[in-house]
BADOKOL-958326 format. One line per 3 residues: number of its first residue (from 0); their letters; for each residue x, z, y of C-alpha. Coordinates in Angstrom, 3 decimals, padded with zeros to 6 digits, m for minus. Layout:
% residues N
NUM) A) X,Z,Y | ...;
***
This chain:
% residues 72
0) XXX) m003.284,021.632,m005.871 | m004.971,022.257,m002.591 | m007.755,020.030,m001.741;
3) XXX) m006.787,016.687,000.023 | m008.512,015.192,003.040 | m009.482,011.397,002.424;
6) XXX) m009.871,008.768,004.760 | m011.211,005.336,004.341 | m010.818,001.692,006.153;
9) XXX) m013.402,m000.722,005.161 | m013.440,m004.037,005.174 | m016.160,m004.409,007.769;
12) XXX) m019.022,m003.571,005.218 | m019.172,m000.986,002.500 | m015.793,m001.780,000.502;
15) XXX) m013.024,000.853,001.233 | m009.964,m001.629,001.452 | m007.559,001.477,002.106;
18) XXX) m007.783,004.763,001.072 | m005.449,007.555,002.416 | m004.741,011.098,001.170;
21) XXX) m002.949,014.161,002.683 | m003.357,017.876,003.145 | m006.106,018.932,005.734;
24) XXX) m005.218,018.845,009.406 | m002.472,016.381,009.149 | m002.417,013.319,011.786;
27) XXX) m002.848,009.844,011.142 | 000.146,009.032,012.832 | 002.337,011.690,010.872;
30) XXX) 005.367,010.052,008.906 | 005.892,011.162,005.262 | 002.742,012.983,004.608;
33) XXX) 000.162,010.311,003.328 | m000.406,008.437,m000.167 | m002.246,005.158,000.394;
36) XXX) m003.897,002.909,m001.913 | m005.322,m000.853,m001.126 | m008.191,m002.423,m003.088;
39) XXX) m009.062,m005.555,m003.570 | m012.304,m007.210,m003.688 | m014.157,m010.670,m005.106;
42) XXX) m017.816,m011.019,m003.922 | m017.798,m007.321,m003.485 | m016.772,m006.342,m006.635;
45) XXX) m013.706,m004.650,m006.751 | m010.485,m006.538,m008.682 | m007.621,m004.218,m008.043;
48) XXX) m006.200,m000.921,m006.798 | m002.525,m000.714,m005.678 | m000.550,002.102,m004.335;
51) XXX) 001.672,001.387,m001.154 | 005.331,000.637,m001.727 | 004.238,000.964,m005.478;
54) XXX) 003.927,004.444,m005.883 | 001.669,007.284,m005.148 | 004.016,009.625,m003.421;
57) XXX) 002.944,011.178,m000.215 | 005.552,009.487,001.997 | 003.626,007.103,003.967;
60) XXX) 001.979,007.224,007.403 | m001.701,006.273,007.568 | m001.237,004.444,010.943;
63) XXX) 000.917,001.874,009.342 | m001.104,001.185,006.041 | m001.286,m002.630,006.909;
66) XXX) 002.593,m002.732,006.958 | 003.411,m001.505,003.319 | 003.957,m003.532,000.393;
69) XXX) 000.986,m003.340,m002.204 | 001.817,m004.768,m006.009 | 000.115,m004.387,m009.255;
***
């Protein structure tokens, strides 16, 4: 598998809340090319990590990351 580009959206500090992965050169607005994880924290300690819409498929759009459902 080719190396992926990884992008982060932090919580205002150093904790990455959203983590997106895609093929190099993919725009953040491109639909169905991203897989996105969301991390939860308590007192700066990571407490969970969940995939957008419950799967690791490359079928999301980075710009829409906050609109997906993230479940355990």
